[in-house]
Wavefront OBJ file of the C-alpha trace (Angstrom):
o trace
v 129.924 110.818 102.532
v 130.733 109.135 99.244
v 130.361 105.366 99.225
v 132.853 103.693 96.885
v 132.426 99.976 96.213
v 134.695 99.835 93.181
v 136.255 96.410 92.781
v 133.596 94.693 94.894
v 131.244 92.019 93.591
v 127.787 91.760 95.119
v 125.005 89.192 94.934
v 121.473 90.459 95.546
v 118.901 87.684 95.772
v 115.361 88.450 94.671
v 116.562 91.461 92.702
v 114.413 91.395 89.581
v 111.946 93.956 90.944
v 110.973 96.092 93.921
v 113.374 96.571 96.816
v 115.880 94.098 95.401
v 116.095 95.886 92.076
v 116.606 99.210 93.878
v 119.384 97.677 95.993
v 121.089 96.310 92.888
v 120.953 99.742 91.260
v 122.209 101.443 94.427
v 125.213 99.141 94.792
v 126.110 99.566 91.130
v 125.846 103.341 91.490
v 128.620 103.017 94.080
v 130.836 101.072 91.694
v 130.153 97.448 92.580
v 129.606 94.750 90.008
v 126.197 93.350 90.895
v 124.924 89.858 90.197
v 121.150 90.011 89.825
v 119.155 86.962 90.861
v 115.675 85.737 90.046
v 114.003 82.366 89.863
v 113.844 82.301 86.081
v 116.200 83.309 83.302
v 113.451 85.451 81.795
v 112.989 87.487 84.977
v 116.739 87.905 85.421
v 117.238 89.040 81.830
v 114.369 91.511 82.077
v 115.986 92.995 85.182
v 119.295 93.308 83.328
v 117.497 95.181 80.549
v 116.147 97.680 83.098
v 119.556 98.114 84.690
v 121.698 98.079 81.555
v 122.707 101.738 81.684
v 123.047 101.930 85.468
v 126.391 100.168 85.958
v 128.050 96.760 85.804
v 125.734 93.761 86.087
v 125.417 90.068 85.360
v 122.639 87.645 86.224
v 122.158 84.204 87.706
v 118.819 82.414 87.496
v 118.340 80.215 90.548
v 115.592 79.397 93.032
v 117.207 80.182 96.386
v 114.399 78.420 98.257
v 116.092 75.172 97.302
v 119.493 73.685 98.107
v 119.923 73.066 94.396
v 119.373 76.733 93.602
v 121.916 77.906 96.161
v 124.372 75.259 94.947
v 123.918 76.543 91.387
v 124.952 80.039 92.510
v 127.932 78.633 94.425
v 129.013 76.706 91.323
v 128.770 79.794 89.120
v 130.549 82.199 91.504
v 133.392 81.147 93.782
v 133.250 84.259 95.939
v 131.349 87.452 96.681
v 132.443 90.499 98.621
v 128.843 91.431 99.377
v 125.709 89.319 99.750
v 122.286 90.884 100.180
v 119.595 88.351 101.022
v 116.473 90.050 99.765
v 114.403 87.190 98.320
v 111.316 86.723 100.470
v 107.786 85.413 100.538
v 104.749 86.467 102.535
v 101.012 86.041 102.460
v 98.125 87.320 104.532
v 96.777 84.242 106.252
v 95.258 83.677 109.680
v 97.326 81.409 111.915
v 94.528 78.828 112.214
v 94.374 78.571 108.434
v 98.098 78.029 107.914
v 99.436 74.599 107.069
v 102.804 72.972 107.641
v 103.539 73.642 103.979
v 102.953 77.381 104.516
v 105.438 77.425 107.387
v 108.019 75.351 105.517
v 107.732 77.556 102.431
v 108.336 80.679 104.498
v 111.313 79.134 106.287
v 112.890 77.937 103.068
v 112.741 81.384 101.493
v 113.079 83.734 104.457
v 115.646 81.790 106.493
v 117.256 78.782 104.809
v 118.244 80.677 101.648
v 120.464 82.954 103.742
v 121.775 80.011 105.790
v 122.892 78.164 102.666
v 124.503 81.175 101.006
v 126.319 82.130 104.226
v 127.720 78.614 104.515
v 129.055 78.912 100.979
v 130.502 82.425 101.098
v 131.201 83.487 104.681
v 134.421 81.395 104.894
v 135.890 83.234 101.892
v 134.966 86.605 103.364
v 136.677 85.700 106.629
v 139.748 84.472 104.770
v 140.100 87.736 102.842
v 139.228 89.707 105.995
v 136.500 91.748 104.308
v 132.897 91.156 103.454
v 129.347 92.294 103.959
v 126.234 90.192 104.453
v 122.939 92.063 104.758
v 119.647 90.248 105.289
v 116.548 92.211 104.352
v 114.213 91.183 107.162
v 111.196 93.208 108.325
v 109.797 95.159 111.235
v 107.350 92.259 111.390
v 110.138 90.257 112.991
v 109.967 92.530 116.041
v 106.272 93.362 115.806
v 104.684 90.024 114.910
v 101.536 90.748 112.875
v 98.509 88.748 113.958
v 97.372 88.524 110.345
v 100.532 86.665 109.236
v 102.259 85.136 112.239
v 104.169 82.646 110.080
v 105.807 85.522 108.177
v 106.701 87.431 111.331
v 108.233 84.374 112.973
v 110.490 83.698 109.980
v 111.555 87.341 109.868
v 112.392 87.165 113.585
v 114.511 84.123 112.772
v 116.224 86.054 109.986
v 117.123 88.889 112.367
v 118.485 86.335 114.836
v 120.435 84.617 112.062
v 122.164 87.863 111.112
v 123.145 88.475 114.733
v 124.391 84.907 115.106
v 126.510 85.084 111.968
v 127.950 88.403 113.146
v 129.230 86.600 116.242
v 131.469 84.557 113.926
v 133.196 87.687 112.605
v 134.819 88.963 115.799
v 137.966 90.993 115.085
v 137.637 90.761 111.309
v 136.664 93.117 108.512
v 133.464 91.170 107.882
v 130.067 92.409 109.064
v 126.615 90.851 109.073
v 123.512 92.966 109.641
v 119.797 92.873 108.997
v 117.683 95.717 107.629
v 114.067 96.080 108.727
v 111.741 97.712 106.195
v 108.160 98.514 107.039
v 105.253 98.965 104.607
v 106.913 99.833 101.303
v 105.627 100.906 97.903
v 107.294 98.114 96.015
v 106.552 96.732 92.554
v 102.900 97.062 91.572
v 102.257 99.726 94.220
v 100.465 102.099 91.852
v 97.917 99.488 90.822
v 97.542 98.334 94.416
v 96.851 101.878 95.627
v 94.426 102.496 92.754
v 92.428 99.472 93.870
v 92.841 100.380 97.544
v 91.332 103.828 96.984
v 88.303 102.353 95.230
v 87.827 99.637 97.847
v 87.925 102.125 100.720
v 86.027 104.907 98.941
v 88.769 107.504 99.366
v 90.511 109.874 96.933
v 93.485 108.282 95.189
v 95.839 110.946 96.553
v 94.948 109.848 100.105
v 95.471 106.136 99.497
v 99.178 106.017 100.375
v 98.752 107.667 103.779
v 95.507 105.838 104.569
v 97.045 102.470 103.739
v 100.229 103.022 105.768
v 98.421 104.306 108.859
v 95.800 101.567 108.676
v 98.335 98.747 108.418
v 100.685 100.202 111.031
v 98.978 102.987 113.080
v 102.209 103.770 114.974
v 104.077 104.844 111.835
v 105.857 108.190 112.077
v 106.433 108.357 108.325
v 102.659 108.165 107.759
v 103.106 106.906 104.225
v 104.591 103.923 102.457
v 108.380 104.045 102.214
v 109.917 104.035 98.746
v 112.150 101.216 97.581
v 115.026 103.675 97.259
v 114.667 104.695 100.909
v 115.064 101.074 101.967
v 117.856 100.466 99.459
v 119.838 103.412 100.831
v 120.076 101.761 104.245
v 121.175 98.488 102.663
v 123.836 100.190 100.537
v 125.214 101.926 103.606
v 125.411 98.615 105.482
v 127.408 97.209 102.550
v 129.909 100.049 102.556
v 133.399 100.396 103.986
v 132.009 103.295 106.029
v 129.774 100.855 107.950
v 132.747 98.931 109.375
v 131.656 99.559 112.987
v 128.084 98.466 112.317
v 127.892 94.730 112.939
v 125.219 92.417 114.299
v 122.675 95.219 114.111
v 119.021 95.271 113.112
v 118.908 98.499 111.111
v 115.493 100.116 110.862
v 114.021 101.537 107.699
v 110.426 101.096 108.880
v 109.281 104.684 109.137
v 109.495 104.839 112.925
v 106.620 102.473 113.616
v 108.559 100.416 116.174
v 108.164 102.246 119.470
v 110.701 100.340 121.556
v 114.402 101.135 121.719
v 117.072 98.870 120.263
l 1 2 3 4 5 6 7 8 9 10 11 12 13 14 15 16 17 18 19 20 21 22 23 24 25 26 27 28 29 30 31 32 33 34 35 36 37 38 39 40 41 42 43 44 45 46 47 48 49 50 51 52 53 54 55 56 57 58 59 60 61 62 63 64 65 66 67 68 69 70 71 72 73 74 75 76 77 78 79 80 81 82 83 84 85 86 87 88 89 90 91 92 93 94 95 96 97 98 99 100 101 102 103 104 105 106 107 108 109 110 111 112 113 114 115 116 117 118 119 120 121 122 123 124 125 126 127 128 129 130 131 132 133 134 135 136 137 138 139 140 141 142 143 144 145 146 147 148 149 150 151 152 153 154 155 156 157 158 159 160 161 162 163 164 165 166 167 168 169 170 171 172 173 174 175 176 177 178 179 180 181 182 183 184 185 186 187 188 189 190 191 192 193 194 195 196 197 198 199 200 201 202 203 204 205 206 207 208 209 210 211 212 213 214 215 216 217 218 219 220 221 222 223 224 225 226 227 228 229 230 231 232 233 234 235 236 237 238 239 240 241 242 243 244 245 246 247 248 249 250 251 252 253 254 255 256 257 258 259 260 261
């Protein structure tokens, strides 16, 4: 299967590093023009430097956790064929230690950013009878982690949001899906695993497997996923070939979720 996104313009939020950067590269590899997004102009320009030889890119600096940031994107770009909501926040914090501000911050980034962008761009997709919205959620939305309940709840909301938006696309060429990564070796993974090996007194070559199986013992992958493995699922969901995939929660979590569906 050859995915061809020539002539399509895609926005990838939170795409200056990690999974988002890999998604941006993957979409460009398929011919799309990709708009890279980060909170600051410096971060966005640095991402463009990394991607310069990989395809067609531009950048928009905007904080999508705010209405003003989403409005700035909407003012700069009248339409997108593809939107990937990848910007996210999480922290490891016990429920009893979380504050209202922690919950609000997670909702603004993990849920409201996608709500605002969908309000701006879904009507145009429906009018042209083609579009793709993909929300990068998490397996934590179906397997709420006790160590960060606030994160899991917002990711569950993000999965529900994608399904709800898909209900608005009946009989059209527009699809809305979520993708559920699991533990992933994202930006800074090498340093993290170096420190992890020292902290746990294990050989560095065992750190990846030890970390993945400790965090999520039910994993079938038994290692951290790579950003490219997650990005591949997202790129597929953005493709013409995924026209019959709509309202789905697509797993890229290494098989750690044991239930069907």
